[in-house]
Every structure is written in structure tokens, then in C-alpha cells.
N, CA, C and O of each residue as an XYZ file, in Angstrom:
312
protein
N       2.884     10.983     17.337
C       2.835     11.981     18.197
C       1.342     12.493     18.323
O       0.756     12.817     17.290
N       0.780     12.568     19.403
C      -0.572     12.962     19.462
C      -0.821     14.403     19.182
O       0.143     15.168     19.166
N      -2.062     14.858     18.953
C      -2.381     16.221     18.666
C      -1.936     17.232     19.640
O      -1.427     18.297     19.290
N      -2.147     16.864     20.954
C      -1.851     17.804     21.956
C      -0.363     18.065     22.008
O       0.092     19.186     22.235
N       0.405     16.957     21.782
C       1.904     17.142     21.864
C       2.427     17.874     20.688
O       3.441     18.559     20.821
N       1.808     17.785     19.523
C       2.203     18.599     18.392
C       1.933     20.113     18.728
O       2.735     20.995     18.422
N       0.786     20.343     19.357
C       0.440     21.709     19.751
C       1.451     22.248     20.784
O       1.917     23.384     20.693
N       1.764     21.401     21.752
C       2.728     21.748     22.745
C       4.118     22.151     22.175
O       4.736     23.168     22.490
N       4.502     21.239     21.325
C       5.841     21.396     20.617
C       5.840     22.754     19.873
O       6.773     23.549     19.982
N       4.746     22.975     19.114
C       4.661     24.148     18.289
C       4.662     25.471     19.155
O       5.233     26.506     18.811
N       3.968     25.304     20.287
C       3.964     26.456     21.199
C       5.299     26.674     21.791
O       5.657     27.832     22.009
N       6.059     25.698     22.066
C       7.384     25.721     22.688
C       8.496     26.209     21.704
O       9.507     26.791     22.096
N       8.239     25.933     20.437
C       9.383     26.130     19.471
C       9.139     27.182     18.449
O      10.091     27.583     17.779
N       7.975     27.652     18.276
C       7.595     28.654     17.256
C       6.838     29.805     17.889
O       6.467     29.829     19.062
N       6.647     30.768     16.973
C       5.857     31.998     17.383
C       4.564     31.952     16.828
O       3.976     33.020     16.660
N       3.973     30.791     16.485
C       2.654     30.728     15.747
C       1.432     31.046     16.750
O       0.313     31.295     16.303
N       1.687     31.025     18.021
C       0.631     31.278     18.990
C       0.889     32.543     19.732
O       2.040     32.883     20.008
N      -0.185     33.266     20.072
C       0.026     34.391     20.887
C       0.355     34.023     22.289
O       0.136     32.857     22.618
N       0.871     34.884     23.200
C       1.412     34.522     24.533
C       0.465     33.801     25.320
O       0.820     32.818     25.971
N      -0.783     34.236     25.312
C      -1.859     33.581     26.212
C      -1.993     32.146     25.702
O      -1.857     31.223     26.505
N      -2.243     31.913     24.457
C      -2.385     30.531     23.902
C      -1.180     29.646     24.172
O      -1.278     28.473     24.535
N      -0.033     30.292     23.969
C       1.216     29.564     24.237
C       1.259     29.050     25.745
O       1.567     27.887     26.007
N       0.933     29.985     26.716
C       0.977     29.540     28.116
C      -0.139     28.451     28.316
O       0.116     27.493     29.046
N      -1.249     28.544     27.758
C      -2.262     27.603     28.011
C      -1.803     26.197     27.438
O      -1.992     25.167     28.086
N      -1.236     26.199     26.285
C      -0.800     24.875     25.659
C       0.327     24.311     26.529
O       0.305     23.121     26.843
N       1.300     25.118     26.925
C       2.406     24.574     27.752
C       1.840     24.039     29.071
O       2.210     22.963     29.542
N       0.943     24.820     29.638
C       0.246     24.382     30.937
C      -0.423     23.032     30.724
O      -0.304     22.130     31.553
N      -1.098     22.909     29.649
C      -1.698     21.623     29.356
C      -0.660     20.454     29.172
O      -0.879     19.323     29.606
N       0.460     20.798     28.513
C       1.528     19.840     28.349
C       2.064     19.503     29.707
O       2.391     18.337     29.924
N       2.185     20.413     30.642
C       2.625     20.128     32.019
C       1.664     19.296     32.757
O       2.069     18.413     33.513
N       0.372     19.535     32.573
C      -0.611     18.683     33.131
C      -0.572     17.283     32.667
O      -0.719     16.346     33.451
N      -0.370     17.125     31.368
C      -0.212     15.754     30.871
C       0.929     15.032     31.449
O       0.830     13.857     31.803
N       2.078     15.758     31.557
C       3.271     15.163     32.203
C       3.053     14.884     33.689
O       3.477     13.849     34.201
N       2.450     15.731     34.313
C       2.107     15.512     35.710
C       1.353     14.329     35.932
O       1.694     13.505     36.780
N       0.251     14.187     35.149
C      -0.639     12.914     35.180
C       0.260     11.720     34.940
O       0.217     10.758     35.706
N       1.072     11.755     33.896
C       1.815     10.510     33.477
C       2.918     10.147     34.595
O       3.301      8.986     34.743
N       3.366     11.141     35.316
C       4.320     10.922     36.407
C       3.708     10.551     37.697
O       4.407     10.000     38.549
N       2.453     10.807     37.916
C       1.843     10.523     39.214
C       1.606      9.186     39.450
O       1.395      8.446     38.489
N       1.606      8.721     40.678
C       1.353      7.305     41.089
C      -0.098      6.914     40.905
O      -0.947      7.798     40.783
N      -0.405      5.699     40.881
C      -1.784      5.258     40.870
C      -2.689      5.740     41.857
O      -3.850      5.998     41.538
N      -2.272      5.891     43.044
C      -3.028      6.293     44.262
C      -3.077      7.834     44.446
O      -3.932      8.359     45.160
N      -2.156      8.522     43.796
C      -2.168      9.953     44.041
C      -2.234     10.731     42.723
O      -1.278     10.818     41.953
N      -3.463     11.305     42.517
C      -3.541     12.192     41.236
C      -2.632     13.394     41.246
O      -2.246     13.916     42.292
N      -2.295     13.824     39.999
C      -1.390     15.034     39.910
C      -2.131     16.192     40.468
O      -3.343     16.325     40.298
N      -1.356     17.078     41.173
C      -1.816     18.229     41.749
C      -1.529     19.481     40.896
O      -0.776     19.394     39.926
N      -2.100     20.613     41.230
C      -1.857     21.849     40.566
C      -0.357     22.242     40.843
O       0.314     22.784     39.965
N       0.130     21.963     42.045
C       1.531     22.267     42.346
C       2.466     21.410     41.438
O       3.493     21.893     40.960
N       2.092     20.163     41.224
C       2.869     19.335     40.326
C       2.993     19.967     38.877
O       4.058     20.064     38.266
N       1.866     20.346     38.456
C       1.821     21.070     37.101
C       2.719     22.315     37.101
O       3.505     22.537     36.180
N       2.573     23.134     38.181
C       3.411     24.294     38.254
C       4.941     23.982     38.106
O       5.689     24.552     37.311
N       5.299     22.988     38.993
C       6.665     22.518     39.032
C       7.187     22.064     37.677
O       8.265     22.454     37.228
N       6.381     21.228     37.051
C       6.733     20.668     35.644
C       6.807     21.785     34.636
O       7.734     21.837     33.827
N       5.823     22.696     34.673
C       5.859     23.804     33.655
C       7.230     24.594     33.827
O       7.847     24.956     32.825
N       7.669     24.843     35.035
C       8.805     25.552     35.257
C      10.050     24.748     34.880
O      10.969     25.264     34.244
N      10.061     23.519     35.273
C      11.290     22.727     35.057
C      11.407     22.298     33.632
O      12.520     22.301     33.105
N      10.287     21.910     32.929
C      10.410     21.382     31.566
C      10.327     22.495     30.495
O      10.997     22.448     29.463
N       9.406     23.574     30.813
C       9.242     24.580     29.777
C       9.783     26.073     30.189
O       9.688     27.058     29.456
N      10.305     26.061     31.358
C      10.742     27.330     31.807
C       9.651     28.385     31.940
O       9.897     29.571     31.721
N       8.456     27.956     32.294
C       7.224     28.726     32.368
C       6.707     28.830     33.762
O       6.400     27.793     34.351
N       6.586     29.971     34.332
C       6.080     30.136     35.657
C       4.529     30.373     35.440
O       4.138     31.331     34.774
N       3.703     29.513     35.994
C       2.106     29.644     35.821
C       1.635     29.741     37.191
O       2.220     29.307     38.184
N       0.488     30.369     37.152
C      -0.244     30.580     38.423
C      -0.995     29.238     38.873
O      -1.175     28.308     38.088
N      -1.380     29.223     40.089
C      -2.050     28.091     40.572
C      -3.447     27.927     39.799
O      -3.942     26.817     39.608
N      -3.984     29.004     39.413
C      -5.276     28.985     38.599
C      -5.026     28.388     37.347
O      -5.756     27.485     36.940
N      -3.941     28.859     36.613
C      -3.563     28.217     35.364
C      -3.394     26.840     35.456
O      -3.895     26.104     34.606
N      -2.667     26.351     36.500
C      -2.376     24.842     36.673
C      -3.627     24.114     36.957
O      -3.762     22.991     36.470
N      -4.587     24.640     37.712
C      -5.806     23.974     37.940
C      -6.675     23.886     36.665
O      -7.334     22.878     36.410
N      -6.652     24.930     35.913
C      -7.455     24.961     34.648
C      -6.915     23.893     33.725
O      -7.695     23.150     33.128
N      -5.583     23.793     33.587
C      -4.918     22.774     32.750
C      -5.310     21.328     33.250
O      -5.566     20.444     32.433
N      -5.346     21.128     34.490
C      -5.622     19.809     35.016
C      -7.117     19.458     34.661
O      -7.389     18.330     34.250
N      -8.113     20.455     34.824
C      -9.380     20.323     34.579
C      -9.587     19.929     32.992
O     -10.322     19.011     32.629
N      -8.898     20.687     32.191
C      -8.947     20.450     30.743
C      -8.407     19.032     30.296
O      -8.884     18.388     29.361
N      -7.421     18.660     31.032
C      -6.790     17.354     30.764
C      -7.800     16.294     31.141
O      -8.009     15.335     30.398
N      -8.419     16.458     32.274
C      -9.356     15.461     32.801
C     -10.633     15.401     31.843
O     -11.224     14.340     31.643
N     -10.985     16.509     31.313
C     -12.114     16.613     30.438
C     -11.856     15.786     29.088
O     -12.682     15.060     28.536
N     -10.556     16.039     28.672
C     -10.215     15.380     27.368
C      -9.999     13.887     27.541
O     -10.158     13.137     26.579
N      -9.647     13.436     28.721
C      -9.308     11.996     28.919
C     -10.325     11.251     29.812
O     -10.353     10.020     29.838
N     -11.119     11.984     30.507
C     -12.165     11.348     31.396
C     -11.567     10.917     32.678
O     -12.266     10.376     33.535
């Protein structure tokens, strides 16, 4: 399991993070899933991230949080 997924799992299942950090980590996890689920020709959108955050983690995030998570994901992976 990669480092980001350990952090996402901890954010989802424990109280070791404050609410802001928890939301950021889960949004980043949603961005990772959105990227993995997107097709070759269509990059993941902020709306995809919002949808996945809600469906997978029960987390309602703003469009700004979704965009930030996508930018961070792209920065980490190029």
C-alpha cells in the first residue's frame, strides 16, 4: 500500500487528523481514484473528484477543494 493510501485510510478510519487535514487527505484520495478511473483521452475533472469523495468517503467537498486535490495529485505524479 502506497504512502498516500495509508494516509487516506488513517484519515477515513481514525481520529488522528484534525477535520481540515482529514478532508484534504480524503479529497486527495478521491483525486487519485478519479484519475485511475478516467479514460486515456479525458483527464479527471473536479466534478469527478467531488462525486467520488461523496460516493466513496461520504464527504461533500467544494469545487475548490476538488481542484486543489487534483493539482496536488498532478504535482505528486507529474
